[in-house]
N, C-alpha and C positions, 0 to 999 in steps of 0.2 A: 606306569599305567597298567592296569589289570585288564586282561582280555580273556574271553572264554576260549578254552583250549578244546575240550570235547566233552560230550555227555557220556557217562558210563552207567551201566546198570549194576548196582552193587548187590551181590548176593548177601543173604543174611549172615551176620556174624554169630555163629553158633557157640563161640567160646563162652559168653556169659551164661548161656543155657546149660552147657556141659558143666561149668563150674558150679552152678546152682544145684545141679543133680548130685555132684560129688559131695557138696556140703550137706545136702539133704540125707544122703546115705550115711554120712558120718553122724548126722543127727539121729537117725534111726538107731544106730549102734549105741549112741550115748543114752538115748531114751530107754533102750533095752537094759543097759547097764544100770540106769537109775532105779529100775524096778527090782533089781537083784539085791535084796536086803537080807539081814540076818533073821528077819521075821516076815510073815506073809502080809502083803498089803494089796490094795486094789490097783496099785501102779504097775504090777507085774506084767499086765497085758496092754499097757498104753502104747507100746511100740507097734502092736498090731493095728490099732486105730490110726497111728501115724502113717503106716504103710498105705492104708486105705485112702487117707487124705492126700498122700503123695500121688497116688494114682489119679485121684480126682483133680489135683492141681495140674498134673501133666496134661490131662485131657482138656481142662478149661483153658490152660495157657496155649495149647495147640489151636483151639478155636479162636482165641484172641488174635493169634498171629495171622489168621486168615482175614481179619477185618481190615478194610482199607483205611488209610490214615484220614482221608477226607471224611469218611463215615464216623471215625472216632471223634473228629472235631465236631461234627454235627450232633453226635449223641452226648457230648461232654456235659452240657447243662441239664438235659433230661436225666441222665444217670446221677448227676449231682443232686438234683431235686429229689430223686428216689431215695438217695442216701439220707438226706435230711428227714424225710418221712420215717425211714427205718429208725433213725436215731431218736425221733420223737416217740415212736411206738415203744422203744426200749424203756423210755422214762415212764411210760404209762402202765407197763406190765408190772404185776405184783412181784416182789422179790424180797427174800430175807436179808440179802446183803446189797452190794452195789448192783445197779441196773446196767448190765453190760451185754446180756445175751438174749437172743430169741431162740427158743427151743422149737425144733421142727422134727417130729417123729423121734428117731434114735440119735439125732445129733443136734447141735446148737451152733448158731452163727453169731459172730460178734461184729455188728455194723460199724463200730469204730475202726476196725481194721480195714474194711472195704472203703470207708470214708477217706482214708489216706490217698488211695489211688484216684478215686473219682474227684476229689478236691484238686489234686495235681492236674487232672485232665481239664477241669473247669477253669482253673487259673491259667493254664497254658493256652486254652482257647481264647481267653480274654486278652492275655498279653500278646499272643500271636496274631490277634485280629487287627492290630494297629490302632485300636480305639483308646489306648492308654496314653497319658501324658504324665511322665514321672518327674517333670521339672519342678512341680509344686506339691505341697503336702496334700492338696485336694485330689491330686491324681492317684493317691494311694488309697482313697476311700473304698473303691470297688474291690481291689485285691484284698484289703483288710476284711471286708464283709464276706467275701468268698471263703477265706480261710478261717476267719473268726467265728462264723456261725456254727460250723460243725465242731470247732474246737471248744466253743462254749457249751454246746450240748453234751460233749464228752466230759467236760470238766465237772458238770453237775451230776454225772452218773453215780458216784464221782470216780474219775480216772485221770488224775493229774498227770501221770507219766505220758499217756497217749496224747493228751491235749497239748503238752509241751512239744511234742514231735512236730506239730504244725508250724511252730515258730521258725526253726532253721530252714524248713522247706520254703516258707514264704520268702525269707530273706535271700536264700540262694536263687530262687526264680526271679525275684525283683532285681537282684544284682545282674543276673544273666540278661535281663531284659533292658538293662542300661540305666538303672537307678543310680544316682550319685551316692557315694559312701556317706557323705554328710547327712543326706536325708534318711539313709538306712540307720544311721546313728540316732537321728531324731525319732524314728519309729521304735528303736530299741530302748531309748532313754526312759520311758515310763517303767519298764521292767527293772532297769537299773536303779531307778528311784525307789521302787518298791523294795528291792534288796537292800538298799542303803538306809531305808527308813527306820530300821530297828534301832539305830543309833542316831541321835539328833545331830551330832557333830559330823558323822559321815554324810548324812543327807544334806547338810549345809554346804559341806565341801563340794559335793557332787553338783549342786545347783550353781555354785560359784564357777566351777569348771565349765559347766554347760553355757553359762552367760559369757564366759571368756571365749569359748569356741564360736559362739554366735557373733560376738564382737569382731573376731578375727576373720571369719569366713563370710560374714555379711550376707546372709540369705535374705529372701523377701521379708519385709517387716511383719506382715501378717503371719507368715510361717514361724518367725522367731517368737512372736507374742504367744501364738498357739502352743508351741513346744514348751515354753516356760510355764504357761498356765496348766498344761496337762501334767507336767512333772510335779508342780506344787500340789495339785489336786490329788494325784496318786499318793504323795507323801501324807496328806491328811487322811486318806482312806486306808492307811496301813493297819490301824487297829481293827476296824471292821473286817478287813480281809483276813487278818490273823485269827480273829474270832470265828471266821467261817470255816477254817480248816479243821479236818478231823484230827483227833489227838495223836494218832500214829503219824500223820503227816508233819505235825508240829515237832514231834520227837525226832523224826528223821532229819529235819532241817537243823534243829538244835545240835544233834549229834554230828552232822556234817560240819557245822561251823565250830565244833569243838567246845560248845557251851554246855553240853550235857553228855554224860557217859552212862550207859546202861548195858553192861556186858551180858546180862541175863535176859534182857528185853529186846529193845529195838536194835541194839548193836550185835545181837546174837548171830544174825545172818552174815553180816560183814566179817565178823571174827572167824566164824566157822569156814567161810569161803576162803579167806586168806590162809587159814591153816591147811585147807585141802589143796589149794594151788601150790603153796610152799612145800608141802610134803611130797609133791610129785617129782621134785628135783629136775634133773636134765632129761632123763628118759621116761619118767613116769613109773608108777607102781605096776602097770600092766592092766590090760582090759579085764574088767570085773573085779579088780583087786583093791579098789579104793576103800580105805577104812572109814573115812568120814562119810562117804556115800553109803556104805553097808549098814552103818549104825544110824543112818538118817539124821545126822547132825546138820545137814544142809536142808533147810526148808525150801520148798518149791524147787527141788533139785532137777526136776524134769522140765522146768520151764525157764524162769528167770535166771537160775543158777546152773544151767547146763554147762556153761564155760568152766565152772569150778570142777565138775567131773572130768572134763577134758584135761584140765591142768593136773589133777591128781593122778589120772590113769595114763595119760599120754605124755605128761611132762612138758618141759620147755620146748622140746622139738615138736611135739604135737600141736601146741597152741600157736607156735610160729607158723606152722604149715597152714593152720586154719586162718590165721590173720593174713597170710600171704594170698590165700584164695580170695578173701574179701578185698584185699588191695587190688588184685587183678581184676576183680569184678568192677570195682570203682573206676579204675583206669579205663576199662573198656566202655563204661557208661559215659565217662567224660569225652572219650574219643568219638563216640556216636553223637553226643551233643554238639561237638565242634563241627562234625561233617554233615549234620542233618540238613536236608535241603530246604526246610521251611522253618519259620520262627516257632510254629506250634510244635513240631516234632523235636526241635532243639530244646524248647522249654520243658516238654514232657520228659526228655532224657535227663536234663539237669535236675528236675524235681525228683526223679527216681534215684539218681545218684545221691542226692541229699537225704532221701528217705533211708536208703541203705546205710549211709555213713552215720547218721545220727543214732540209728538203732545199734549198730556195732560199737560206736564210740561210747554211748551211754551205758550199754550193758557191760562191756568189758571194764570200764572205769568204775562202774557200780560194784561189780563182784570182786574187784581188787581193792575196794575201799576208798577210792578217790572221789566218788560222788555218792550222794545219799541213795538209798534203795528206793526206786520209784516204779519198779515193775514193768520193764520193757523186755520183750523176748529178743533173743538173738536170732537174726534172720536165718531160716532154713534149718537151724539146729534145734531150737527150742520146740517142745511139744505144743501143738495147737493147730487145729485145722484152718481156722479163719486166717491166722497169720501166715501159714504156709501157702494157702491159695492166693492170698494178697501179694506175697512176694513173687510167686510164680507169674501172676498176671503182670507185675511190674517188669519182670525179665522178658515176658512175651512182648510187651510194648517196646522194650529196647530192641528186641529182635526185629519187630515190625519196622521201627524207625531205621534200623541199619540196612534193611532190605530194599529201601526206596532208592530211586535213581538219585545220584549225586552229580555235582558239576565239579570238574577239575579246572583250577585256574592257574595261570602263570603270568609272570610279569612281562 
């Protein structure tokens, strides 16, 4: 039997915040290094802008830490609604390329970055409010709408990489809220069907496996029929979906699947990144001494491929230290989620843990060649003001959750 032992007032766990600052300072150094080339470029002063953004991120995160959790819950849906408006404005603004930024005076903001945090807050408010019933597929409609709406708006910017980030966040928070693994598989199955649809035999095998799982696990009849119907429909929509992708997106997918090789084109980034990381060896070439970086063989080396510079100049030891810092950050986030006093604060913490994990996992596997290049920044290290502010807000929310009163229980 469990009984309440005592109530304690937990002080804020500043370890995640300190870890984030350390990573950010490493990021400033790497961004500075990324601009030190054999020829003059506009990137040489980017580190100065990153320092300004870091100062702003610290100030904003400090203010966020002062907001009461109950107030955060109340503001979740209004902030989420504002985010949707901003994403809509982005699509309406004229742009030569992708519609992703809103320019304000001397800087620009990327609403899709902020959308990650406010979507987590809105979904946590819904799941923590006790209004959800995740025993049937119909119980997933509202969570899917909360996450799917901003993800769709970001997808049509187009920004496939950022849109895909919302998927693991949704699944992590639903699982934490008590959703059955079987129903999470049902939710994921249309994406798996889409991936299998490029080969008729693969799609057929997948549908047969799905029917077998339904037969064995025996979910509600309506849910079973709906899942099979959705997957068959997705399979039929494969060709229109493929036609809707940009050519560079198609090439990245085909390259990842090993169906197309283009060393001087779409595979250039991956190959040069692997060369840079491999040339770093155990100890690295030394700060500012990376040859791949100096000759600008790494496209977007200050953003998506900042990890490649770390590998070349800091070596195996350096990247292990960076990865250990991320690991520590994730373990602290999970610990805060477990000890959080309310379902809302627990759901927010697990959402933030999922956000950090998917960014680190995708970026590192991307630059090492195990995933296609989809353009996700490395948290705290990559250049980008919106991304840096977003992740510091995420850490500030973790600090806020950890500072609330918790209950200690004993048997």
